Phi, psi and omega in degrees: 000317179298323179296316179298318179295318179297317179295316179298317179299317178297317180298317179295317179299313179296320179296318179294319178297315181298324182286345181269357177297146183285335180210162179226109181300332181290348179261000174288119185272330185208134172241126182294145175286346178239145179084170178266162181302325182285346178283328174050031181290322182280329184219071188292345184251020179292114184296332180289316178295318178301318180294320178298312181295323179294328180289337182066217185291347176293341178284338187298311178300326178293317178296321179297317178297326181289345180303332182272355183287136178250015179295125185272148172270141173293316178235113183303133181288345179254124182303145175066015177258115190299320180210130180236148172239167182305321180299327177295315181294320177301319180292318178301313182295311179303313181300314181297322184295339180254006184262135179286170185297342180278347185070005186258341186229152180219157172274353173232065186299334179294344180252007173292152184307307185297322180283317182293317186260359177054063182309120181284331178200163180293343181276350181283125181285161178300318181294322177294320178300308183295314181296323176296318178296315182296319178298320183280320189240339181090157178293330179298324178293320177299313178296321179300316180296319178292320178298318180299314179296318181295319178298323182284322191246351189305322181293340183254008181277129178224149178278128175268103185289335178289310181270352180059055176204162176277130174247158179249115180304132180090355177241133177277155170298137182228145180301136178289320176203134184306126174057027178239142177255136176290345178304323179295328179299316183285327186283341184289000000 
């Protein structure tokens, strides 16, 4: 009987904790193939995206933790992505938040898709890049790299309201990949 009460108490506690999160990536229904998540041109009223943006940089550690999640979407929120899990969406959101409006530069260029995943050719899709990395290194490695960058730069992260992205004080915007647009990454 005590075991059942303890398990029930734990379940209630976890349920209450889960309900207090400011956003739920699993409830994002659509991510546009064009633009950054913060631009919200295609889906301006998505409450999850609005909650992420309202949290500001406090959302980043939560997104980093979600990188390891393998919870699957029934219908992938990103068009032309064959199968998505929560960790994939967390990476898309994190990447976009540090990306300038041109899609060409980031304040964390080492974590841009092409640099992080070592894009072998322009024909490689974003899902293939990510899935190949996960097969080789695991989602924990992806989260480790983001945690390391966050530990190093979090105190210097500020929102650039003009460009609508996080900048890191003391770091210049840097090309994600020479002469490549991330737009091609999303459209594949």
